[in-house]
N, C-alpha and C positions, 0 to 999 in steps of 0.2 A: 215604731213608737218608741221613744226613749222615755221609759217609766221612772228613770234615777230622780229627775227633780220633784216629782210628784211623791215618790215614795220617801225621800229625804224629808220634804216639807211635813207629811204626815207623821212620819217618826220623830221629828223635831217638836211638833205640836203635842205628841203623846197619843196620837190616834192609832199608831201602830207600835207594836211592842219588839223586842228583839226576836221573839218567836216568829210574829210576822215577817221579820226580814228573811228569816231563815227560809220560809216559804218562798219568798221572792227570789232569794239567791238559787234554790232547787229549782224553780220555774225558768231560771236564766232571764229574769227581768232585772237583775243586777248582778255585778260582777263580784268575784270574790274580794277585789280590792275596794270596790264602793261598799260593801258589807264592813269590812275593817274600818274604813274610813268613818262611816257613821256609828260603829259600835265600840271602836276602840279594841275589839276582840278579833282574834284570828277565826276565819270562817271555819264552820264545822265541817270534817272529812266524812261524815256520815249523817243521814237525816233519820228522824224518828218515824216520818210519815212517807208512805210510797207515792211517786209521782203521779201515780192514778187519782189520790185524792185532792191533789192541787187544785182542779176545777172548783171543787166545792168549797174549799177554803181560802182561796186567793183573795177575794173581795168581799166575803161574807162576814169578816170579822171588823170590819170599820166601826170605830166607835163615833156615835154622833153625840153632838153637844147641844 
């Protein structure tokens, strides 16, 4: 499944933060190029959370309106 359109929409609506995008990048749900398109920043070379924690954080931080 291509997650980029959904992630892009949620980011533009303010439901996802730049930190959330880093999680998606580390989980390989978006590419470094897509990260840079959305944020205007170069993708990080290192991540603060180990990949083993991604399952717990990937969708748990969605903001509801």
